[in-house]
Every structure is written in C-alpha cells, then in structure tokens.
C-alpha positions in Angstrom: -9.7 8.0 -16.4 -7.9 7.6 -12.9 -5.3 9.8 -11.4 -1.8 8.5 -10.6 0.4 8.7 -7.8 3.5 7.6 -6.2 5.2 6.7 -3.1 7.9 9.3 -2.8 10.7 7.3 -2.0 10.0 5.2 -5.1 11.8 8.4 -7.0 14.0 9.9 -4.5 14.9 9.7 -0.7 15.2 13.6 -0.5 11.3 14.4 -0.4 11.6 17.9 -2.2 13.2 16.7 -4.9 10.4 13.8 -5.2 7.9 16.4 -5.0 9.6 18.7 -7.6 9.5 15.6 -10.1 6.1 14.6 -9.3 4.7 17.7 -10.1 7.1 18.2 -13.4 5.6 14.8 -14.6 2.3 16.3 -14.5 0.9 14.3 -11.1 -0.6 15.7 -8.2 -0.6 13.0 -5.4 2.1 11.5 -3.3 1.9 8.9 -0.8 4.4 9.3 2.4 6.7 6.6 3.8 10.5 7.4 4.1 12.2 10.7 3.3 15.7 11.2 4.3 16.7 7.7 5.1 13.6 7.8 7.9 10.2 6.2 8.3 7.7 8.8 7.8 6.3 8.2 11.9 10.1 8.5 13.1 10.4 12.4 11.6 11.2 15.4 14.0 9.0 18.3 13.9 11.6 20.3 11.9 11.7 17.4 9.1 7.7 17.2 9.2 7.7 21.0 8.8 9.9 20.6 5.7 7.1 17.7 4.3 4.4 20.1 4.5 6.4 23.1 3.0 7.4 20.7 -0.1 3.4 19.5 -0.5 2.5 22.9 -0.3 4.9 24.2 -2.7 4.3 21.6 -5.3 0.9 21.5 -4.9 0.6 17.9 -4.0 -2.1 16.1 -2.1 -1.2 13.0 0.0 -3.1 9.8 -0.6 -2.2 7.8 2.7 0.5 7.4 5.2 2.4 4.4 4.2 2.9 3.0 7.8 4.8 0.0 8.5 2.1 -0.8 11.1 1.6 -4.8 11.6 4.7 -5.7 9.8 5.3 -7.2 13.0 5.1 -10.6 15.0 1.7 -11.8 15.6 2.7 -13.0 19.2 4.6 -9.9 19.8 7.7 -11.4 20.3 10.9 -10.2 18.5 12.4 -12.4 15.7 14.8 -11.8 13.0 13.1 -11.8 9.4 13.6 -10.2 6.2 11.0 -7.3 5.9 11.3 -4.0 4.4 10.0 -0.8 6.2 9.4 -2.2 9.3 10.5 -0.4 12.8 12.4 -1.7 15.4 11.3 -1.7 19.1 7.6 -1.7 18.2 6.8 -5.6 18.2 3.8 -5.5 20.7 0.4 -5.4 19.5 0.3 -2.3 21.9 3.2 -0.6 20.6 1.7 -0.9 17.4 -1.5 1.1 18.0 0.9 3.4 19.2 2.0 3.9 15.4 -1.6 3.9 14.5 -2.0 6.9 17.0 1.1 8.4 15.5 0.0 8.1 12.1 -3.6 9.5 12.8 -1.9 12.8 13.6 0.0 12.8 10.5 -3.1 12.4 8.5 -5.0 15.0 10.3 -1.6 17.2 9.4 -1.4 16.1 5.7 -4.8 16.2 4.8 -5.8 12.2 4.1 -7.7 9.7 6.6 -6.1 6.8 5.0 -3.2 4.9 7.2 -1.8 1.8 5.2 -1.3 -1.2 7.6 -0.5 -4.9 7.1 -1.1 -8.2 8.7 1.6 -9.5 10.8 4.5 -11.5 9.7 3.8 -14.5 7.7 2.4 -17.7 9.4 0.9 -21.0 8.1 -2.7 -20.1 6.9 -5.2 -21.6 8.9 -8.7 -21.1 9.9 -7.1 -20.1 13.3 -4.8 -17.9 12.1 -7.6 -16.2 10.1 -9.6 -15.5 13.3 -6.7 -14.3 15.1 -5.6 -11.6 12.7 -9.3 -10.6 12.0 -9.6 -10.2 15.5 -6.6 -8.0 16.2 -7.2 -5.7 13.3 -10.8 -5.1 14.4 -9.5 -4.2 17.5 -7.2 -1.6 15.6 -10.0 -0.7 13.7 -12.2 0.4 16.7 -9.1 2.9 17.9 -9.2 4.0 13.7 -13.0 4.9 14.0 -12.2 6.8 17.8 -9.1 8.7 15.6 -11.5 9.2 12.9 -9.1 7.4 10.0 -9.3 4.5 7.8 -7.0 1.6 8.0 -6.2 0.1 4.6 -5.0 -3.4 4.8 -2.2 -4.1 2.1 -1.8 -7.5 0.5 1.8 -8.4 0.9 4.1 -11.6 0.5 6.1 -11.5 3.8 2.6 -11.1 5.9 0.0 -13.1 6.9 -2.2 -12.1 4.0 -0.4 -12.1 0.8 -2.9 -13.2 -2.4 -6.3 -11.8 -3.2 -7.7 -14.9 -2.0 -6.1 -14.4 1.5 -7.2 -10.9 1.3 -10.8 -11.7 0.5 -10.9 -14.5 3.2 -9.6 -11.9 5.8 -12.3 -9.7 5.0 -15.1 -12.5 5.1 -13.9 -13.2 8.9 -14.0 -9.6 10.1 -17.3 -9.3 8.8 -18.4 -12.0 10.7 -16.8 -10.8 13.6 -16.9 -7.1 13.6 -19.2 -4.2 14.6 -20.5 -2.1 11.3 -19.1 0.8 13.3 -15.3 -0.6 13.5 -15.7 -2.0 9.9 -16.6 1.5 8.5 -12.5 2.3 9.6 -10.9 -0.8 8.0 -10.8 -1.6 4.2 -8.6 -2.8 1.7 -5.1 -1.8 0.0 -5.2 -3.9 -3.4 -1.5 -4.7 -5.0 -1.9 -7.1 -7.6 1.8 -7.1 -8.0 2.0 -8.2 -4.4 -0.2 -10.8 -4.9 1.5 -12.5 -7.9 4.8 -12.6 -6.1 3.0 -14.5 -3.0 2.1 -17.2 -5.7 -1.6 -16.0 -7.1 -1.1 -16.8 -10.8 -3.7 -14.5 -12.1 -4.3 -11.4 -9.7 -6.6 -10.5 -12.1 -9.2 -11.5 -12.7 -8.9 -14.6 -10.4 -7.4 -12.9 -7.1 -9.6 -10.0 -7.4 -12.8 -11.9 -7.8 -12.1 -12.9 -4.3 -12.5 -9.4 -3.1 -15.5 -7.8 -1.9 -14.9 -4.7 -4.9 -16.7 -2.5 -2.4 -13.9 -2.8 0.4 -11.2 -1.8 -1.6 -10.4 1.8 -1.1 -6.7 2.0 -2.2 -4.7 0.6 -4.7 -0.9 0.0 -5.2 0.9 -0.6 -8.6 3.7 -2.7 -9.6 4.4 -5.5 -12.4 6.7 -8.4 -12.9 7.6 -11.3 -14.8 8.7 -14.6 -12.5 10.3 -17.5 -13.9 9.9 -21.1 -13.7 11.6 -21.3 -10.8 9.9 -18.1 -8.8 12.7 -15.8 -9.4 11.2 -12.4 -9.8 11.9 -9.2 -12.0 10.1 -5.9 -11.6 9.3 -4.3 -14.5 7.5 -1.0 -15.9 3.3 -1.4 -15.7 2.4 -3.5 -18.9 5.5 -5.0 -19.6 4.6 -7.7 -17.3 2.1 -10.7 -16.5 -0.7 -8.7 -14.6 -3.8 -7.8 -17.3 -3.5 -4.1 -15.9 -5.7 -3.5 -18.6 -8.7 -5.8 -17.5 -7.9 -4.5 -13.8 -8.3 -1.0 -14.8 -11.5 -1.2 -16.5 -13.0 -3.7 -13.7 -11.9 -1.2 -11.0 -14.0 1.1 -12.7 -16.9 -0.8 -13.5 -17.1 -1.3 -9.8 -16.7 2.4 -8.7 -13.6 2.7 -7.5 -12.7 6.4 -7.1 -9.2 6.5 -5.5 -5.6 7.5 -7.2 -3.8 4.4 -8.5 -0.5 4.7 -6.5 2.9 3.7 -8.1 5.2 1.5 -5.9 7.2 -0.4 -8.7 10.5 -0.9 -6.7 12.0 -1.1 -9.9 15.9 -0.3 -9.9 17.6 -1.8 -13.3 21.0 -1.6 -14.0 22.0 1.4 -16.0 19.2 3.8 -14.8 19.2 6.0 -12.0 16.4 5.4 -9.4 14.7 8.9 -10.7 14.8 7.8 -14.5 13.7 4.4 -13.5 10.4 6.1 -11.9 9.8 8.0 -14.6 9.9 5.3 -16.9 7.2 3.5 -14.7 5.0 6.7 -14.5 5.3 6.6 -18.4 4.2 2.8 -18.2 1.0 3.2 -16.3 -0.1 6.1 -18.4 0.2 4.1 -21.6 -1.6 1.0 -19.8 -4.5 3.6 -18.8 -4.8 4.8 -22.4 -5.0 1.2 -23.6 -7.5 0.6 -21.0 -9.7 3.6 -21.8 -8.8 4.7 -25.4 -12.4 4.4 -26.5 
C-alpha cells in the first residue's frame, strides 16, 4: 500500500505544529511550500534552520520542494492574474531559473531531488503554445540536470497545462524536442483533482490514459464535487467525483513507487484548519483501504 504525505501548510502555517501533527497522525512525509506566511524560497537562514530542526525532531522526510516556479507569464511581462503561491518580482524566464537554483539548494539541504513546477499562466491551447512551453521547460530541465534535481510539472487549472490530456500532450512534445539527458530531469506531477477543476470530466480513467505512466514520479491528492454550472466544492478524498480507488489500483499496476501527497484545500465552516486536514487524512486512508483491502 502507498504511503501518505501532506503539504505542511494544509495543516497549519506554523511549521513546527504541522510537523508534530503529521507525526502524531502516523505519517512520515511532508512537502514544503509555505510556512510562517512565507514561501519556502523566501525564508531566512534562521527560518530554514528551524525547518530543519522540526523535520529532524519529528523524523519526517521531505517529498519535494513545492515551489511556485513557472506560475509566471510565458512572455515574462508582469500581469494581474488570480493565482496562489506565486512570487512577485520574478516574472521573467531568467528570474524563474534563478528560483530553480534556489530550490535546488533546498533540495540538497532537505534530502529530496524533486522541485514542483508549473507551465506558465494559462493561454489558449494551440500547437504553437505547446511547442513554446515545451521548449522553455526543456531549457529548465537542462539546468536541472546540471543541478542534479528533477523538475516535476503539475497540472494546474490557472496554468497552460491543466488536464491530463494537456499534460500528456506537453510531454509528448518534449519527448520530440528534448535530449535524453534533459528528459531524465523533468517528469509529471499528476493531480486528478486539479484536472477535474480544469474541466476534465473523468480524470481517472480518461485523463490518466493520456499520460505516459512511466513519467509520473509524484502525485497530489484532492477531491471535489462540481455542480451543473461549474461551482467546485472541495471535500475529503472519497467523498467527491474522482475514482481514487481505481486510480490508486492503476498507479500500483503501473509501477508508481512514490508517496501520495495530500493537498486538499479543504476549509469547511465549523472546522479548524487542523481538524479539516485530519478529516482529509482519514478519508485518504479509507480510500486506500478500499483500494487494497484484498
């Protein structure tokens, strides 16, 4: 059965408290995104030391650096857009590459080789767009090769690649453009919940079938119900529309060996953030048990 992890700020902005709760809830894996109202790439040396101390105290391993790299304009020109976790002042492609360099240092420090990235702010999906995005991400992959890290591209509704179909098309284009050496340093981060939000009716099995399963090295988990006019209600895993039982079984058959990382974005009225996160952990465990009960 797969192991679960969670992005720390889904529990609390207090990183030490998140780590303590992750450990108390019986998990061993955490992903680093924001803490103390700061992006992981913007922490001071003293704050990074505090992160390391909490990880060591609670014996947690880091699944990835959940960076905001390429939540940025494709043309490098600043623009107003609604998107979370972006870093202001890094709009140019060169500045985004500098963020990869910073993230690679954190990878070495915290014992992971994975940097989560995106695919630039969303624009109309055309063959020309796919080719341009692929070219830029391959250039970034060349840098990742030099730095000894792997870039994992997450499908995200506000970015060019939102669905499984789009993620599959992007990687097919990169396969055609890129060198074998660069391609070893860029892979897929599959988020079925994001694919559903981006308009893919059945992320599993249909969206997943568009992916080259061997290129999936990281998975994020969230679940939702979407009504007839497109309004999304986020719910714990197993209570929404996505067939996670089938998805987990297929990931196992296809040889996925990574951690399943919760990113539920679940903040219901009447529950604290910590209580909501625990409910999501419990839901994910129930789905895993159903998937692999036999």
